[in-house]
MARKE-594762 format. One record per residue: x, y, z of N, C-alpha, C in turn; residue number from 1; chain. Coordinates in pm, whole numbers. Layout:
N
     n.xx     n.yy     n.zz    ca.xx    ca.yy    ca.zz     c.xx     c.yy     c.zz     n   chain
        X        Y        Z        X        Y        Z        X        Y        Z   NUM       A
...
END
This chain:
136
     n.xx     n.yy     n.zz    ca.xx    ca.yy    ca.zz     c.xx     c.yy     c.zz     n   chain
     -532     4973     -432     -648     4891     -422     -617     4793     -447     1       A
     -676     4677     -395     -641     4498     -407     -729     4403     -510     2       A
     -659     4374     -542     -734     4259     -666     -782     4136     -594     3       A
     -937     4095     -660     -980     3985     -624     -874     3870     -649     4       A
     -829     3749     -534     -772     3639     -540     -887     3522     -649     5       A
     -828     3494     -811     -894     3405     -889     -883     3268     -777     6       A
     -902     3225     -806     -937     3073     -768    -1000     2997     -835     7       A
     -959     2838     -838    -1027     2776     -937    -1148     2746     -918     8       A
    -1211     2645     -956    -1413     2637     -919    -1400     2515     -828     9       A
    -1502     2508     -759    -1507     2382     -689    -1544     2246     -763    10       A
    -1471     2185     -773    -1545     2043     -835    -1652     1932     -692    11       A
    -1720     1874     -790    -1817     1868     -744    -1705     1671     -677    12       A
    -1672     1590     -754    -1571     1494     -705    -1438     1547     -713    13       A
    -1343     1464     -606    -1217     1489     -588    -1174     1393     -611    14       A
    -1242     1201     -658    -1187     1118     -709    -1284     1077     -860    15       A
    -1244      980     -874    -1315      900     -968    -1290      765     -934    16       A
    -1359      627     -994    -1335      480     -970    -1380      475    -1081    17       A
    -1285      431    -1194    -1304      346    -1292    -1322      192    -1213    18       A
    -1413      153    -1286    -1434      -58    -1246    -1506     -113    -1377    19       A
    -1355     -188    -1460    -1370     -231    -1526    -1374     -419    -1571    20       A
    -1443     -520    -1585    -1391     -580    -1621    -1299     -652    -1727    21       A
    -1150     -693    -1678    -1045     -719    -1811     -997     -843    -1794    22       A
     -919     -906    -1924     -841     -998    -1920     -679     -999    -1939    23       A
     -657    -1082    -1809     -479    -1115    -1872     -443    -1210    -1931    24       A
     -422    -1140    -2008     -394    -1261    -2130     -241    -1397    -2071    25       A
     -159    -1326    -2012      -53    -1379    -1929     -106    -1504    -1830    26       A
     -174    -1483    -1747     -274    -1553    -1687     -351    -1637    -1697    27       A
     -418    -1596    -1797     -577    -1604    -1886     -678    -1663    -1831    28       A
     -685    -1529    -1739     -803    -1524    -1612     -787    -1406    -1644    29       A
    -1019    -1342    -1583    -1031    -1242    -1597    -1090    -1135    -1452    30       A
    -1028    -1076    -1432    -1013    -1022    -1289    -1093     -819    -1273    31       A
    -1120     -818    -1218    -1216     -710    -1237    -1066     -515    -1131    32       A
    -1096     -462    -1223     -979     -357    -1215    -1094     -231    -1136    33       A
    -1035     -218    -1029    -1034     -100     -975     -931       17    -1004    34       A
     -971      175    -1052     -873      249    -1081     -882      359    -1050    35       A
     -820      412     -974     -852      545     -901     -810      672     -951    36       A
     -856      703     -927     -787      888    -1035     -853     1024     -941    37       A
     -736     1090     -934     -804     1214     -945     -808     1283     -987    38       A
     -989     1417    -1000    -1032     1491    -1083     -943     1575    -1142    39       A
     -853     1642    -1025     -793     1738    -1055     -611     1666    -1137    40       A
     -565     1783    -1228     -468     1719    -1294     -343     1770    -1205    41       A
     -222     1777    -1203     -114     1795    -1209      -23     1857    -1243    42       A
       23     1954    -1308      145     1994    -1383      284     1916    -1385    43       A
      313     1939    -1233      470     1900    -1191      527     1756    -1168    44       A
      369     1734    -1120      426     1558    -1053      284     1436    -1050    45       A
      321     1335    -1093      223     1247    -1124      189     1123     -987    46       A
      142     1238     -902      141     1168     -744       38     1017     -791    47       A
       99      924     -705       14      817     -692      -55      862     -486    48       A
     -228      764     -603     -321      785     -432     -245      647     -341    49       A
     -229      706     -190     -261      563     -141     -398      508      -21    50       A
     -409      409     -126     -561      344      -68     -482      205       -1    51       A
     -543      192      101     -562       97      231     -703      -40      150    52       A
     -666     -140       74     -755     -241       35     -770     -397      167    53       A
     -915     -398      179     -908     -539      276    -1068     -606      157    54       A
    -1030     -729      150    -1152     -765       55    -1178     -882      157    55       A
    -1289     -897      187    -1364    -1030      225    -1528    -1101      132    56       A
    -1353    -1205       75    -1459    -1270      -39    -1558    -1330        3    57       A
    -1576    -1361      161    -1627    -1440      174    -1776    -1433      204    58       A
    -1769    -1307      318    -1841    -1202      307    -1918    -1097      215    59       A
    -1821    -1118       89    -1878    -1096      -26    -1895     -868       20    60       A
    -1727     -826       76    -1740     -652       94    -1619     -685       41    61       A
    -1555     -539        3    -1487     -538      -81    -1445     -377       22    62       A
    -1357     -350       41    -1313     -192      114    -1190     -117       42    63       A
    -1246      -35       64    -1092       45       16    -1090      187       87    64       A
     -986      215      139     -957      379      262     -835      425      108    65       A
     -887      539      128     -838      719      -14     -791      769      162    66       A
     -654      737      161     -568      808      299     -532      940      238    67       A
     -460      988      119     -391     1039       41     -334     1084      -51    68       A
     -241     1184     -134     -144     1164     -214       -5     1164     -162    69       A
       66     1076     -244      236     1059     -184      311     1074     -349    70       A
      338     1190     -320      467     1215     -419      601     1065     -506    71       A
      588     1137     -598      612      987     -714      830     1034     -647    72       A
      898      895     -624     1013      889     -600     1016      915     -758    73       A
     1082      959     -839     1138      975    -1015     1249     1070     -981    74       A
     1333     1043    -1121     1443     1171    -1172     1312     1276    -1222    75       A
     1253     1291    -1267     1155     1328    -1389     1056     1349    -1340    76       A
     1016     1428    -1413      884     1499    -1376      795     1511    -1452    77       A
      681     1468    -1436      541     1392    -1509      459     1508    -1464    78       A
      341     1515    -1560      212     1586    -1508       86     1492    -1545    79       A
       -6     1450    -1476     -107     1424    -1507     -215     1429    -1359    80       A
     -357     1334    -1353     -325     1254    -1273     -291     1190    -1153    81       A
     -395     1151    -1053     -287     1058     -942     -375      920     -902    82       A
     -313      868     -929     -378      720    -1003     -344      596     -847    83       A
     -412      514     -872     -393      369     -768     -444      238     -843    84       A
     -407      165     -878     -470       63     -890     -471      -83     -855    85       A
     -577     -139     -879     -617     -280     -820     -666     -370     -877    86       A
     -547     -555     -903     -669     -605     -959     -682     -681     -883    87       A
     -872     -732     -914     -914     -850     -838     -970     -946     -933    88       A
     -845    -1003     -891     -848    -1197     -962    -1007    -1318     -894    89       A
     -966    -1300     -725    -1033    -1398     -695    -1213    -1370     -688    90       A
    -1257    -1305     -746    -1367    -1250     -718    -1505    -1380     -761    91       A
    -1608    -1378     -712    -1696    -1466     -739    -1837    -1390     -844    92       A
    -1926    -1443     -855    -1965    -1377     -995    -2111    -1403     -847    93       A
    -2122    -1248     -819    -2217    -1235     -737    -2254    -1088     -712    94       A
    -2270    -1097     -567    -2325     -902     -514    -2196     -889     -419    95       A
    -2165     -773     -443    -2055     -747     -361    -2096     -613     -301    96       A
    -2038     -561     -129    -2069     -465      -81    -1931     -372     -119    97       A
    -1978     -256     -163    -1806     -215     -210    -1803      -92     -122    98       A
    -1693      -54       13    -1760       24      110    -1592       95       89    99       A
    -1634      247       61    -1554      361       23    -1509      415      138   100       A
    -1372      443      211    -1367      508      288    -1267      681      238   101       A
    -1267      775      350    -1238      874      336    -1139      846      462   102       A
     -987      847      428     -893      857      561     -989      770      684   103       A
    -1024      666      652    -1060      593      809    -1230      585      873   104       A
    -1253      713      750    -1391      762      859    -1498      751      760   105       A
    -1654      778      778    -1726      761      707    -1763      691      602   106       A
    -1793      566      593    -1784      484      456    -1911      530      394   107       A
    -1864      524      212    -2005      524      176    -2027      384       85   108       A
    -2098      328       77    -2139      216       69    -2253      203      -94   109       A
    -2204      119     -185    -2229      103     -320    -2240      -54     -250   110       A
    -2355     -153     -358    -2395     -215     -402    -2309     -261     -496   111       A
    -2274     -358     -577    -2212     -421     -749    -2255     -541     -762   112       A
    -2308     -558     -814    -2346     -690     -870    -2222     -713    -1014   113       A
    -2143     -892     -985    -2102     -886    -1068    -2112     -993    -1148   114       A
    -2110    -1042    -1280    -2185    -1140    -1371    -2099    -1161    -1491   115       A
    -2173    -1262    -1513    -2019    -1276    -1665    -2044    -1208    -1769   116       A
    -1879    -1135    -1764    -1899    -1043    -1874    -1936     -894    -1832   117       A
    -1979     -859    -1702    -2090     -697    -1699    -2036     -664    -1564   118       A
    -2092     -558    -1513    -2096     -483    -1376    -2176     -435    -1339   119       A
    -2296     -460    -1300    -2355     -359    -1221    -2362     -252    -1129   120       A
    -2403     -154    -1084    -2481     -103     -953    -2593      -85     -922   121       A
    -2591     -141     -828    -2727     -198     -740    -2798      -73     -663   122       A
    -2737      -29     -593    -2766       70     -499    -2621      146     -443   123       A
    -2623      258     -479    -2536      399     -457    -2599      528     -339   124       A
    -2490      580     -291    -2501      642     -203    -2556      762     -222   125       A
    -2619      863     -160    -2637     1008     -234    -2545     1139     -218   126       A
    -2471     1100      -66    -2332     1196      -95    -2226     1085      -83   127       A
    -2153     1120     -158    -2046     1117     -172    -1910     1186     -245   128       A
    -1793     1141     -228    -1687     1184     -232    -1590     1189     -416   129       A
    -1647     1032     -411    -1579     1014     -585    -1686      955     -647   130       A
    -1622     1003     -816    -1797      929     -900    -1728      829     -947   131       A
    -1796      663     -938    -1826      572     -985    -1825      574    -1117   132       A
    -1803      502    -1167    -1773      457    -1334    -1735      304    -1424   133       A
    -1845      287    -1427    -1823      139    -1515    -1850      134    -1576   134       A
    -1669       85    -1613    -1637       63    -1779    -1703      -43    -1877   135       A
    -1709      -38    -1992    -1786     -192    -2050    -1650     -173    -2140   136       A
END
């Protein structure tokens, strides 16, 4: 008699993107932090998310292409989420189009507004592969 194979429940999102307004005390400048994380926690390695970025500040477009994961180059193992962070220093107080690609295909588009000390989501897509979270 065969036993049923136990599978992990399917997750609604594969990634989370935390966006926050931060201050660099060394440079004495504000920046917008884009912090990508996997929802899944890895037991043996703390992977890195491969992300390709393009910033078109004159057109107010921020693009991130999430390409997948790569193993870390370390001598010891760690557990945790896979992650990627980007600090956007040269932002303008304006509305940006945030385009997120998965392997260069089918962009999902958000409209975010960056004002003094606050980031708000103006428009969001109905279908997406990641959860967007604005941290205050």
